[in-house]
DSSP file (Angstrom, degrees, kcal/mol; ACC not computed):
  #  RESIDUE AA STRUCTURE BP1 BP2  ACC     N-H-->O    O-->H-N    N-H-->O    O-->H-N    TCO  KAPPA ALPHA  PHI   PSI    X-CA   Y-CA   Z-CA
    1    1 A M              0   0    0      0, 0.0     2,-0.1     0, 0.0     0, 0.0   0.000 360.0 360.0 360.0 121.3   -9.6  -22.5  -50.3
    2    2 A P        -     0   0    0      0, 0.0     2,-0.7     0, 0.0     0, 0.0  -0.398 360.0-132.1 -74.1 151.7   -7.3  -19.6  -49.3
    3    3 A K        -     0   0    0     -2,-0.1     2,-0.3     0, 0.0     0, 0.0  -0.916  23.1-149.4-104.4 115.5   -3.5  -20.2  -48.9
    4    4 A W        -     0   0    0     -2,-0.7     2,-0.2    18,-0.0    18,-0.0  -0.608  13.6-169.9 -86.9 143.0   -2.3  -18.8  -45.6
    5    5 A G        -     0   0    0     -2,-0.3     2,-0.3     2,-0.0    -1,-0.0  -0.679  22.4-109.5-118.0 177.0    1.2  -17.4  -45.2
    6    6 A Y        -     0   0    0     -2,-0.2    14,-0.0     2,-0.2   141,-0.0  -0.827  12.6-135.8-108.4 150.0    3.2  -16.3  -42.2
    7    7 A S  S    S+     0   0    0     -2,-0.3     2,-0.4     2,-0.0    -1,-0.1   0.543  90.0  70.0 -81.7  -5.8    4.1  -12.8  -41.5
    8    8 A I        +     0   0    0    108,-0.0     2,-0.2     3,-0.0    -2,-0.2  -0.926  65.2 178.4-112.3 138.2    7.7  -13.9  -40.6
    9    9 A T        +     0   0    0     -2,-0.4    -2,-0.0     1,-0.2     0, 0.0  -0.686  48.6  54.1-127.0 179.7   10.1  -15.1  -43.3
   10   10 A D        +     0   0    0     -2,-0.2     2,-0.3     1,-0.2    -1,-0.2   0.932  68.4 159.1  57.8  53.0   13.7  -16.3  -43.5
   11   11 A L        -     0   0    0     -3,-0.1    -1,-0.2     5,-0.0     3,-0.0  -0.811  46.7-120.7-104.1 147.1   13.4  -19.1  -40.9
   12   12 A D    >>  -     0   0    0     -2,-0.3     3,-1.4     1,-0.1     4,-1.0  -0.774  20.5-155.4 -83.0 112.2   15.7  -22.0  -40.6
   13   13 A P  T 34 S+     0   0    0      0, 0.0    -1,-0.1     0, 0.0    -2,-0.0   0.716  89.3  59.1 -67.1 -18.4   13.4  -25.0  -40.9
   14   14 A E  T 34 S+     0   0    0      1,-0.2    -2,-0.0    -3,-0.0     3,-0.0   0.698 115.2  33.6 -80.2 -17.8   15.7  -27.3  -39.0
   15   15 A R  T <4 S+     0   0    0     -3,-1.4   137,-2.6    92,-0.1     2,-0.3   0.436 111.1  67.2-115.1  -2.0   15.6  -25.2  -35.9
   16   16 A T  E  <  -A  151   0A   0     -4,-1.0     2,-0.4   135,-0.2   135,-0.2  -0.858  52.1-162.6-125.0 155.9   12.1  -23.8  -35.9
   17   17 A A  E     -A  150   0A   0    133,-2.4   133,-3.1    -2,-0.3     2,-0.3  -0.999  16.6-161.4-134.1 133.5    8.5  -25.0  -35.5
   18   18 A K  E     +A  149   0A   0     -2,-0.4     2,-0.3   131,-0.2   131,-0.2  -0.804  12.9 173.7-117.0 154.9    5.5  -23.0  -36.6
   19   19 A V  E     -A  148   0A   0    129,-2.1   129,-2.8    -2,-0.3     2,-0.4  -0.966   6.7-169.6-153.4 145.6    1.8  -23.0  -35.8
   20   20 A S  E     -A  147   0A   0     -2,-0.3     2,-0.6   127,-0.2   127,-0.2  -1.000  11.9-153.8-139.3 140.8   -1.0  -20.7  -36.8
   21   21 A G  E     -A  146   0A   0    125,-3.1   125,-2.8    -2,-0.4     2,-0.4  -0.962  19.9-163.4-110.9 119.8   -4.6  -20.5  -35.6
   22   22 A R  E     +     0   0A   0     -2,-0.6   123,-0.2   123,-0.2    -2,-0.0  -0.840  64.0   3.3-109.5 141.5   -6.9  -19.0  -38.2
   23   23 A E  E    S+     0   0A   0     -2,-0.4     2,-0.3     1,-0.2    -1,-0.2   0.893  79.5 175.5  56.6  46.4  -10.3  -17.5  -37.7
   24   24 A L  E     -A  144   0A   0    120,-2.8   120,-1.9    -3,-0.3     2,-1.8  -0.625  36.1-126.6 -80.8 140.7  -10.3  -18.0  -33.9
   25   25 A R  S    S+     0   0    0     -2,-0.3     2,-0.3   118,-0.2   118,-0.1  -0.463  72.0 108.3 -88.2  66.3  -13.3  -16.6  -32.0
   26   26 A I  S    S-     0   0    0     -2,-1.8    -2,-0.0   116,-0.1    -3,-0.0  -0.895  79.4 -85.5-133.3 164.6  -11.3  -14.5  -29.6
   27   27 A S     >  -     0   0    0     -2,-0.3     4,-2.4     1,-0.1     5,-0.2  -0.533  26.8-144.9 -72.2 130.2  -10.8  -10.8  -29.2
   28   28 A P  H  > S+     0   0    0      0, 0.0     4,-2.1     0, 0.0    -1,-0.1   0.851 100.7  53.5 -62.9 -32.3   -7.9   -9.4  -31.4
   29   29 A K  H  > S+     0   0    0      2,-0.2     4,-1.9     1,-0.2    36,-0.2   0.931 110.7  44.0 -69.7 -45.0   -7.0   -7.0  -28.7
   30   30 A H  H  > S+     0   0    0      1,-0.2     4,-2.2     2,-0.2    -1,-0.2   0.919 114.4  50.5 -64.3 -42.3   -6.7   -9.6  -26.0
   31   31 A A  H  X S+     0   0    0     -4,-2.4     4,-2.6     1,-0.2    -2,-0.2   0.884 108.4  52.9 -64.2 -38.5   -4.8  -11.9  -28.3
   32   32 A R  H  X S+     0   0    0     -4,-2.1     4,-2.2     1,-0.2    -1,-0.2   0.914 109.8  47.5 -63.7 -42.8   -2.4   -9.1  -29.2
   33   33 A E  H  X S+     0   0    0     -4,-1.9     4,-1.6     2,-0.2    -2,-0.2   0.893 112.8  48.5 -67.7 -39.0   -1.6   -8.3  -25.6
   34   34 A I  H  X S+     0   0    0     -4,-2.2     4,-2.4     2,-0.2     5,-0.2   0.935 111.7  49.7 -64.6 -45.2   -1.0  -12.0  -24.8
   35   35 A C  H  X S+     0   0    0     -4,-2.6     4,-1.4     1,-0.2    -2,-0.2   0.885 109.6  51.3 -62.3 -38.4    1.3  -12.5  -27.8
   36   36 A R  H  < S+     0   0    0     -4,-2.2    -1,-0.2     1,-0.2    -2,-0.2   0.865 111.6  48.4 -66.6 -33.8    3.3   -9.4  -26.9
   37   37 A T  H  < S+     0   0    0     -4,-1.6    -2,-0.2     1,-0.2    -1,-0.2   0.903 114.7  42.1 -73.2 -40.9    3.7  -10.7  -23.4
   38   38 A I  H >< S+     0   0    0     -4,-2.4     3,-2.1    -5,-0.1    76,-0.3   0.622  84.8 112.1 -86.2 -10.8    4.8  -14.3  -24.3
   39   39 A K  T 3< S+     0   0    0     -4,-1.4    76,-0.2     1,-0.3     3,-0.1  -0.443  85.3  19.0 -64.8 128.7    7.1  -13.3  -27.1
   40   40 A G  T 3  S+     0   0    0     74,-2.3    -1,-0.3     1,-0.4     2,-0.1   0.250  98.3 122.4  94.8 -11.4   10.7  -14.1  -26.1
   41   41 A M    <   -     0   0    0     -3,-2.1    73,-2.8     1,-0.1    -1,-0.4  -0.429  68.7-107.2 -78.8 156.9    9.7  -16.5  -23.3
   42   42 A E  B  >  -B  113   0A   0     71,-0.2     4,-2.4    -2,-0.1    71,-0.3  -0.484  35.9-109.1 -74.8 157.7   10.8  -20.1  -23.2
   43   43 A L  H  > S+     0   0    0     69,-2.3     4,-2.3     1,-0.2     5,-0.2   0.911 115.5  45.2 -59.7 -48.9    8.1  -22.6  -24.0
   44   44 A E  H  > S+     0   0    0     68,-0.3     4,-2.3     1,-0.2    -1,-0.2   0.895 113.3  50.7 -64.4 -39.7    7.6  -24.0  -20.5
   45   45 A K  H  > S+     0   0    0      1,-0.2     4,-2.3     2,-0.2    -1,-0.2   0.895 110.8  49.1 -65.0 -39.5    7.6  -20.5  -18.9
   46   46 A A  H  X S+     0   0    0     -4,-2.4     4,-2.5     2,-0.2    -2,-0.2   0.892 110.5  50.6 -67.1 -39.8    5.0  -19.3  -21.4
   47   47 A K  H  X S+     0   0    0     -4,-2.3     4,-2.1     2,-0.2    -2,-0.2   0.908 111.5  47.6 -65.1 -40.9    2.8  -22.4  -20.8
   48   48 A I  H  X S+     0   0    0     -4,-2.3     4,-2.0     2,-0.2    -2,-0.2   0.908 111.3  51.9 -65.0 -41.3    3.0  -21.8  -17.0
   49   49 A F  H  X S+     0   0    0     -4,-2.3     4,-1.9     1,-0.2    -2,-0.2   0.927 110.8  46.8 -60.4 -46.2    2.2  -18.1  -17.5
   50   50 A L  H  X S+     0   0    0     -4,-2.5     4,-2.3     1,-0.2    -1,-0.2   0.874 110.3  52.8 -67.1 -36.3   -0.9  -18.9  -19.6
   51   51 A E  H  X S+     0   0    0     -4,-2.1     4,-1.7     1,-0.2    -1,-0.2   0.870 109.6  49.6 -64.9 -35.4   -2.1  -21.5  -17.2
   52   52 A Q  H  <>S+     0   0    0     -4,-2.0     5,-3.2     2,-0.2     6,-0.9   0.837 109.2  51.9 -71.7 -32.5   -1.8  -18.9  -14.4
   53   53 A V  H ><5S+     0   0    0     -4,-1.9     3,-1.2     3,-0.2    -2,-0.2   0.913 109.0  50.3 -66.7 -41.9   -3.8  -16.4  -16.5
   54   54 A I  H 3<5S+     0   0    0     -4,-2.3    -2,-0.2     1,-0.3    -1,-0.2   0.878 112.0  47.3 -63.1 -37.3   -6.5  -19.0  -17.0
   55   55 A A  T 3<5S-     0   0    0     -4,-1.7    -1,-0.3    -5,-0.2    -2,-0.2   0.452 114.8-121.6 -81.5  -0.2   -6.6  -19.6  -13.2
   56   56 A K  T < 5S+     0   0    0     -3,-1.2    -3,-0.2    -4,-0.2    -2,-0.1   0.858  80.9 117.4  60.4  40.2   -6.7  -15.8  -12.7
   57   57 A K  S   <S+     0   0    0     -5,-3.2    -4,-0.2     1,-0.3    -5,-0.1   0.766  73.8  34.3 -98.7 -36.9   -3.5  -15.8  -10.7
   58   58 A T  S    S-     0   0    0     -6,-0.9    -1,-0.3    -9,-0.2    -2,-0.2  -0.981  79.0-140.2-123.3 126.4   -1.3  -13.7  -13.0
   59   59 A P        -     0   0    0      0, 0.0    24,-0.2     0, 0.0    -6,-0.1  -0.482  16.4-120.7 -83.6 157.3   -2.7  -10.8  -15.1
   60   60 A V  E     -D   82   0B   0     22,-3.2    22,-1.7    -2,-0.1     2,-0.2  -0.853  32.2-121.3 -91.3 123.9   -1.6  -10.0  -18.6
   61   61 A P  E     -D   81   0B   0      0, 0.0     2,-0.7     0, 0.0    20,-0.3  -0.482  20.0-145.6 -68.6 133.1   -0.2   -6.4  -18.8
   62   62 A Y        +     0   0    0     18,-2.3    18,-0.2    -2,-0.2     7,-0.1  -0.888  28.1 164.5-102.4 115.1   -2.1   -4.2  -21.2
   63   63 A R  S    S+     0   0    0     -2,-0.7     3,-0.2     2,-0.1    -1,-0.2   0.830  75.9  19.7 -99.2 -40.4    0.2   -1.8  -23.0
   64   64 A R  S    S+     0   0    0      1,-0.2     2,-1.5   -35,-0.1     3,-0.2   0.895 123.8  47.2 -96.7 -52.8   -1.8   -0.5  -25.9
   65   65 A Y  S    S+     0   0    0      1,-0.2    -1,-0.2   -36,-0.2    -2,-0.1  -0.550  75.2 123.0 -93.0  72.6   -5.5   -1.2  -25.1
   66   66 A K    >   +     0   0    0     -2,-1.5     3,-1.6    -3,-0.2     2,-0.3   0.272  21.5 131.2-121.5  10.5   -5.4    0.1  -21.6
   67   67 A K  T 3  S-     0   0    0      1,-0.3     3,-0.1    -3,-0.2    -3,-0.0  -0.514  89.9  -3.2 -67.7 130.2   -8.1    2.8  -21.4
   68   68 A K  T 3  S+     0   0    0     -2,-0.3     2,-0.5     1,-0.2    -1,-0.3   0.739  96.8 141.5  58.7  27.5  -10.3    2.3  -18.4
   69   69 A V    <   -     0   0    0     -3,-1.6    -1,-0.2    -7,-0.1    13,-0.1  -0.878  50.6-123.8 -98.6 127.9   -8.4   -0.9  -17.5
   70   70 A A        -     0   0    0     -2,-0.5    11,-1.8    11,-0.1     2,-0.2  -0.223  23.4-104.8 -69.5 157.0   -8.0   -1.3  -13.8
   71   71 A H  B     -E   80   0C   0      9,-0.2     2,-0.3     1,-0.0     9,-0.2  -0.518  34.7-145.2 -76.9 150.6   -4.6   -1.8  -12.1
   72   72 A R    >   -     0   0    0      7,-2.2     3,-0.9    -2,-0.2     2,-0.2  -0.897  18.8-104.0-120.7 149.9   -3.7   -5.3  -10.9
   73   73 A H  T 3  S+     0   0    0     -2,-0.3     3,-0.1     1,-0.2     0, 0.0  -0.459  99.6  25.0 -71.1 137.2   -1.7   -6.4   -7.9
   74   74 A G  T 3  S+     0   0    0      1,-0.3     2,-0.5    -2,-0.2    -1,-0.2   0.611  84.4 124.3  89.9  13.3    1.8   -7.6   -8.5
   75   75 A M    <   +     0   0    0     -3,-0.9    -1,-0.3     1,-0.2    -3,-0.0  -0.923  32.1 179.7-109.0 130.3    2.6   -5.8  -11.8
   76   76 A Q  S    S+     0   0    0     -2,-0.5    -1,-0.2     2,-0.1    -2,-0.0   0.941  72.8  25.0 -93.9 -61.7    5.7   -3.6  -11.8
   77   77 A N  S    S+     0   0    0      1,-0.3    -2,-0.1     2,-0.1     0, 0.0   0.907 130.2  30.1 -78.8 -42.7    6.2   -1.9  -15.1
   78   78 A F        -     0   0    0      1,-0.1    -1,-0.3     2,-0.0   -16,-0.1  -0.900  65.1-173.8-120.7 100.5    2.7   -1.8  -16.6
   79   79 A P        +     0   0    0      0, 0.0    -7,-2.2     0, 0.0     2,-0.3   0.753  60.9  86.9 -70.7 -23.0    0.1   -1.6  -13.8
   80   80 A S  B     +E   71   0C   0    -18,-0.2   -18,-2.3    -9,-0.2     2,-0.3  -0.588  58.5 140.9 -79.4 136.7   -2.9   -2.0  -16.1
   81   81 A G  E     -D   61   0B   0    -11,-1.8     2,-0.3    -2,-0.3   -11,-0.1  -0.993  29.1-161.6-166.8 165.8   -3.9   -5.6  -16.8
   82   82 A R  E     -D   60   0B   0    -22,-1.7   -22,-3.2    -2,-0.3   -10,-0.0  -0.853  28.6-115.9-143.3 177.5   -6.6   -8.1  -17.3
   83   83 A Y        -     0   0    0     -2,-0.3     2,-1.8   -24,-0.2     3,-0.2  -0.746  27.1-173.4-119.6  79.7   -7.3  -11.9  -17.2
   84   84 A P     >  +     0   0    0      0, 0.0     4,-2.1     0, 0.0     5,-0.2  -0.542  11.7 171.7 -77.6  86.0   -8.3  -12.8  -20.8
   85   85 A V  H  > S+     0   0    0     -2,-1.8     4,-2.3     2,-0.2     5,-0.2   0.910  70.0  49.1 -66.4 -47.1   -9.2  -16.4  -20.1
   86   86 A K  H  > S+     0   0    0      1,-0.2     4,-1.8     2,-0.2    -1,-0.2   0.921 114.8  44.3 -63.2 -45.0  -10.8  -17.3  -23.4
   87   87 A A  H  > S+     0   0    0      1,-0.2     4,-2.4     2,-0.2    -1,-0.2   0.883 112.1  53.5 -66.7 -37.6   -7.9  -16.0  -25.5
   88   88 A A  H  X S+     0   0    0     -4,-2.1     4,-2.3     1,-0.2    -2,-0.2   0.880 106.9  52.3 -64.9 -37.6   -5.3  -17.5  -23.1
   89   89 A Q  H  X S+     0   0    0     -4,-2.3     4,-1.9     2,-0.2    -1,-0.2   0.924 111.6  45.6 -63.8 -44.1   -7.0  -21.0  -23.5
   90   90 A K  H  X S+     0   0    0     -4,-1.8     4,-1.8     2,-0.2    -2,-0.2   0.908 114.5  46.9 -66.9 -41.6   -6.8  -20.8  -27.3
   91   91 A I  H  X S+     0   0    0     -4,-2.4     4,-2.3     2,-0.2    -1,-0.2   0.857 109.9  53.9 -70.9 -34.1   -3.2  -19.5  -27.4
   92   92 A L  H  X S+     0   0    0     -4,-2.3     4,-2.1     2,-0.2    -1,-0.2   0.896 107.5  51.3 -63.7 -39.4   -2.2  -22.3  -24.9
   93   93 A K  H  X S+     0   0    0     -4,-1.9     4,-1.7     1,-0.2    -2,-0.2   0.889 109.8  49.7 -63.8 -38.8   -3.7  -24.9  -27.2
   94   94 A L  H  X S+     0   0    0     -4,-1.8     4,-2.4     2,-0.2    -2,-0.2   0.897 108.3  53.3 -65.9 -39.6   -1.7  -23.4  -30.1
   95   95 A L  H  X S+     0   0    0     -4,-2.3     4,-2.2     1,-0.2    -2,-0.2   0.893 107.6  50.7 -62.3 -38.9    1.5  -23.5  -28.0
   96   96 A Q  H  X S+     0   0    0     -4,-2.1     4,-1.9     2,-0.2    -1,-0.2   0.872 110.1  50.5 -66.4 -35.6    0.8  -27.2  -27.3
   97   97 A G  H  X S+     0   0    0     -4,-1.7     4,-2.2     2,-0.2    -2,-0.2   0.886 109.5  50.3 -66.3 -39.2    0.4  -27.8  -31.0
   98   98 A A  H  X S+     0   0    0     -4,-2.4     4,-2.3     2,-0.2    -2,-0.2   0.875 108.9  52.4 -66.1 -36.8    3.7  -26.0  -31.7
   99   99 A E  H  X S+     0   0    0     -4,-2.2     4,-2.3     2,-0.2    -2,-0.2   0.901 109.4  49.1 -64.3 -40.7    5.4  -28.1  -29.1
  100  100 A A  H  X S+     0   0    0     -4,-1.9     4,-2.2     2,-0.2    -2,-0.2   0.889 110.2  51.5 -66.0 -38.7    4.0  -31.3  -30.9
  101  101 A N  H  X S+     0   0    0     -4,-2.2     4,-1.7     2,-0.2    -2,-0.2   0.912 111.0  48.0 -62.1 -42.5    5.3  -29.9  -34.2
  102  102 A A  H  X>S+     0   0    0     -4,-2.3     5,-2.6     1,-0.2     4,-0.7   0.892 111.1  50.2 -66.4 -39.2    8.7  -29.4  -32.7
  103  103 A E  H ><5S+     0   0    0     -4,-2.3     3,-0.7     1,-0.2    -1,-0.2   0.887 109.0  52.0 -66.0 -38.3    8.8  -32.8  -31.2
  104  104 A F  H 3<5S+     0   0    0     -4,-2.2    -1,-0.2     1,-0.2    -2,-0.2   0.854 107.8  52.4 -65.2 -34.8    7.8  -34.3  -34.6
  105  105 A K  H 3<5S-     0   0    0     -4,-1.7    -1,-0.2    -5,-0.1    -2,-0.2   0.611 119.8-111.1 -76.2 -11.9   10.7  -32.5  -36.2
  106  106 A G  T <<5 +     0   0    0     -3,-0.7    -3,-0.2    -4,-0.7     2,-0.1   0.677  65.0 150.4  90.3  18.8   13.1  -33.9  -33.7
  107  107 A L      < -     0   0    0     -5,-2.6     2,-0.8    -6,-0.1    -1,-0.2  -0.476  58.3-100.7 -81.7 156.5   13.9  -30.6  -31.9
  108  108 A D    >   -     0   0    0      1,-0.2     3,-1.3    -2,-0.1    45,-0.2  -0.691  32.0-159.1 -77.8 111.2   14.8  -30.5  -28.2
  109  109 A V  G >  S+     0   0    0     -2,-0.8     3,-0.8     1,-0.3    -1,-0.2   0.775  86.0  59.2 -67.3 -27.9   11.5  -29.5  -26.5
  110  110 A E  G 3  S+     0   0    0      1,-0.2    -1,-0.3   -67,-0.1   -66,-0.1   0.636 104.0  51.6 -78.4 -12.4   13.2  -28.2  -23.4
  111  111 A N  G <  S+     0   0    0     -3,-1.3    42,-3.1   -69,-0.1     2,-0.4  -0.216  80.8 125.2-116.4  42.0   15.3  -25.6  -25.2
  112  112 A L  E <   - C   0 152A   0     -3,-0.8   -69,-2.3    40,-0.2     2,-0.4  -0.838  35.4-171.9-105.2 140.1   12.5  -23.9  -27.3
  113  113 A R  E     -BC  42 151A   0     38,-2.4    38,-2.8    -2,-0.4     2,-0.8  -0.969  29.1-117.2-128.1 144.7   11.9  -20.2  -27.2
  114  114 A I  E     + C   0 150A   0    -73,-2.8   -74,-2.3    -2,-0.4    36,-0.2  -0.721  37.0 168.2 -81.4 112.1    9.1  -18.2  -28.8
  115  115 A I  E     +     0   0A   0     34,-2.1     2,-0.4    -2,-0.8    -1,-0.2   0.632  66.6  31.1-100.2 -16.3   10.7  -15.9  -31.3
  116  116 A H  E     + C   0 149A   0     33,-1.4    33,-2.3  -108,-0.0     2,-0.4  -0.963  57.7 160.6-145.7 125.1    7.5  -14.8  -33.1
  117  117 A A  E     + C   0 148A   0     -2,-0.4     2,-0.3    31,-0.2    31,-0.2  -0.926  15.2 160.9-143.1 116.3    4.0  -14.3  -31.7
  118  118 A S  E     - C   0 147A   0     29,-2.2    29,-2.6    -2,-0.4     2,-0.4  -0.980  17.5-170.9-139.0 150.9    1.5  -12.1  -33.5
  119  119 A A  E     + C   0 146A   0     -2,-0.3    27,-0.2    27,-0.2    -2,-0.0  -0.998  12.9 166.3-139.6 136.2   -2.2  -11.7  -33.6
  120  120 A Y  E     - C   0 145A   0     25,-2.2    25,-2.9    -2,-0.4    -2,-0.0  -0.989  40.8 -85.2-149.4 156.0   -4.3   -9.7  -36.0
  121  121 A P  E     + C   0 144A   0      0, 0.0    23,-0.3     0, 0.0     3,-0.1  -0.250  44.3 177.8 -65.5 146.4   -8.0   -9.3  -36.9
  122  122 A G  E     -     0   0A   0     21,-2.9    22,-0.1     1,-0.4  -100,-0.0   0.036  46.3  -4.5-116.4-134.2   -9.4  -11.7  -39.4
  123  123 A F  E     -     0   0A   0     19,-0.1    20,-2.8    -2,-0.1     2,-0.5  -0.253  61.7-137.8 -64.8 149.4  -12.9  -12.1  -40.8
  124  124 A K  E     - C   0 142A   0     18,-0.2     2,-0.7    -3,-0.1    18,-0.2  -0.957   4.7-149.6-114.5 121.9  -15.8  -10.1  -39.4
  125  125 A I  E     - C   0 141A   0     16,-3.2    16,-2.4    -2,-0.5     2,-0.6  -0.814  18.8-147.8 -89.2 118.9  -19.2  -11.7  -38.8
  126  126 A R  E     + C   0 140A   0     -2,-0.7     2,-0.3    14,-0.2    14,-0.2  -0.788  24.2 167.6 -95.6 122.1  -21.8   -9.0  -39.3
  127  127 A N  E     - C   0 139A   0     12,-0.7    12,-3.2    -2,-0.6     2,-0.4  -0.941  16.6-155.3-126.3 152.0  -25.0   -9.2  -37.2
  128  128 A Y  E     - C   0 138A   0     -2,-0.3     2,-0.5    10,-0.2    10,-0.2  -0.988   7.3-145.5-130.8 139.5  -27.6   -6.6  -36.7
  129  129 A I  E     - C   0 137A   0      8,-3.4     8,-2.6    -2,-0.4     2,-0.2  -0.899  25.2-124.8-103.0 126.2  -30.0   -6.0  -33.9
  130  130 A E  E     - C   0 136A   0     -2,-0.5     6,-0.2     6,-0.2     2,-0.2  -0.490  33.2-173.7 -71.8 138.7  -33.5   -4.7  -34.8
  131  131 A R    >   -     0   0    0      4,-2.7     3,-0.6    -2,-0.2     4,-0.1  -0.654  31.4 -69.0-123.6 179.7  -34.5   -1.5  -33.1
  132  132 A A  G >  S+     0   0    0      1,-0.2     3,-1.2    -2,-0.2    -1,-0.1  -0.311 109.0  22.0 -71.0 154.5  -37.6    0.6  -32.9
  133  133 A M  G 3  S-     0   0    0      1,-0.3    -1,-0.2    -2,-0.0     3,-0.1   0.799 132.2 -59.9  60.8  35.2  -38.9    2.6  -35.8
  134  134 A G  G <  S+     0   0    0     -3,-0.6    -1,-0.3     1,-0.2    -2,-0.2   0.591 102.2 128.9  77.6  10.7  -37.1    0.6  -38.5
  135  135 A R    <   -     0   0    0     -3,-1.2    -4,-2.7    -4,-0.1     2,-0.3  -0.423  39.2-158.2 -92.8 172.1  -33.6    1.2  -37.2
  136  136 A A  E     - C   0 130A   0     -6,-0.2     2,-0.4    -2,-0.1    -6,-0.2  -0.994   8.6-144.2-149.6 147.0  -30.9   -1.4  -36.5
  137  137 A S  E     - C   0 129A   0     -8,-2.6    -8,-3.4    -2,-0.3     2,-0.3  -0.913  25.4-122.0-111.6 140.9  -27.7   -1.5  -34.4
  138  138 A S  E     - C   0 128A   0     -2,-0.4     2,-0.3   -10,-0.2   -10,-0.2  -0.575  23.5-176.5 -83.6 144.0  -24.7   -3.4  -35.6
  139  139 A K  E     - C   0 127A   0    -12,-3.2   -12,-0.7    -2,-0.3     2,-0.3  -0.803  14.5-176.1-138.4  93.6  -23.2   -6.1  -33.5
  140  140 A F  E     - C   0 126A   0     -2,-0.3     2,-0.5   -14,-0.2   -14,-0.2  -0.673  14.6-154.4 -96.8 146.2  -20.0   -7.4  -35.2
  141  141 A E  E     - C   0 125A   0    -16,-2.4   -16,-3.2    -2,-0.3     2,-0.4  -0.985  13.8-148.0-119.5 125.4  -17.9  -10.3  -34.1
  142  142 A Y  E     - C   0 124A   0     -2,-0.5   -18,-0.2   -18,-0.2     2,-0.2  -0.756   2.6-148.5 -96.8 135.2  -14.2  -10.3  -35.1
  143  143 A M  E     -     0   0A   0    -20,-2.8   -21,-2.9    -2,-0.4     2,-0.4  -0.558  16.9-141.6 -89.9 164.9  -12.2  -13.4  -35.8
  144  144 A T  E     -AC  24 121A   0   -120,-1.9  -120,-2.8   -23,-0.3     2,-0.5  -0.987   8.0-149.0-135.4 139.4   -8.5  -13.5  -35.0
  145  145 A H  E     - C   0 120A   0    -25,-2.9   -25,-2.2    -2,-0.4     2,-0.4  -0.913  19.0-170.9-102.5 132.5   -5.4  -14.9  -36.7
  146  146 A V  E     -AC  21 119A   0   -125,-2.8  -125,-3.1    -2,-0.5     2,-0.4  -0.991   3.5-170.2-127.0 132.4   -2.6  -16.0  -34.3
  147  147 A E  E     -AC  20 118A   0    -29,-2.6   -29,-2.2    -2,-0.4     2,-0.4  -0.976   3.7-177.9-122.9 135.3    0.9  -17.1  -35.4
  148  148 A L  E     -AC  19 117A   0   -129,-2.8  -129,-2.1    -2,-0.4     2,-0.4  -0.998   4.7-171.8-132.2 137.1    3.6  -18.6  -33.2
  149  149 A V  E     -AC  18 116A   0    -33,-2.3   -34,-2.1    -2,-0.4   -33,-1.4  -0.995   6.2-162.7-130.2 126.7    7.1  -19.6  -34.1
  150  150 A L  E     -AC  17 114A   0   -133,-3.1  -133,-2.4    -2,-0.4     2,-0.4  -0.863   4.8-165.2-107.2 141.8    9.4  -21.6  -31.8
  151  151 A E  E     -AC  16 113A   0    -38,-2.8   -38,-2.4    -2,-0.4     2,-0.5  -0.981  23.4-119.5-128.5 140.9   13.1  -21.8  -32.2
  152  152 A Q  E     - C   0 112A   0   -137,-2.6   -40,-0.2    -2,-0.4     2,-0.2  -0.650  31.8-149.6 -77.6 125.4   15.6  -24.2  -30.6
  153  153 A I        -     0   0    0    -42,-3.1     2,-0.2    -2,-0.5   -45,-0.1  -0.630  20.6-102.7 -95.3 156.2   18.1  -22.2  -28.6
  154  154 A E        -     0   0    0     -2,-0.2    -1,-0.1     1,-0.1     3,-0.0  -0.534  34.4-116.3 -77.7 139.9   21.7  -23.3  -28.0
  155  155 A K        -     0   0    0     -2,-0.2     2,-0.2     1,-0.1    -1,-0.1  -0.496  38.0-100.8 -70.0 143.4   22.5  -24.8  -24.6
  156  156 A P        -     0   0    0      0, 0.0     2,-0.2     0, 0.0    -1,-0.1  -0.476  42.1-115.0 -65.9 134.5   25.1  -22.8  -22.7
  157  157 A A        -     0   0    0     -2,-0.2     2,-0.4     1,-0.1    -3,-0.0  -0.457  23.5-120.9 -72.7 139.3   28.5  -24.3  -23.0
  158  158 A T        -     0   0    0     -2,-0.2     2,-1.1     1,-0.1    -1,-0.1  -0.650  28.4-117.7 -79.9 134.7   30.0  -25.7  -19.8
  159  159 A G        +     0   0    0     -2,-0.4     2,-0.5     2,-0.0    -1,-0.1  -0.608  39.6 174.7 -79.1 101.4   33.3  -24.1  -19.1
  160  160 A E              0   0    0     -2,-1.1    -3,-0.0     1,-0.1    -2,-0.0  -0.921 360.0 360.0-107.6 129.8   36.0  -26.8  -19.2
  161  161 A A              0   0    0     -2,-0.5    -1,-0.1     0, 0.0    -2,-0.0   0.410 360.0 360.0-116.9 360.0   39.6  -25.6  -18.8
């Protein structure tokens, strides 16, 4: 049994909640773009964003993997985008797990921010399609590792004079 670690270290365990999804059957490219988009968002805002992506109302901006990706309506800075529904569903499920972890730790769920979101390729399932004359074409399926870390942010102080 492998022991998984996190790519982020030096976290305060009293203020953070972590979750990781290992060997998820989603595209590493789609997962990377979603993680880059939701990093820095508050928890509720990220959940609403992912639900809108699943409903195909809001596109995910594609910054790195954008060759031959069409422009989408309503995007200002990065016009290329897609609606990666399957990856958004898996990452939304992980966010809900991270929220449950934070609630179990006694953190204030309404003041959580995503400080770390990363996705990278995992195991590769190798399949081959038989072709004519003894040849074969490869058809590989990539698994994906996704890590999310939530941190409790400080409430803004009310100005009393």
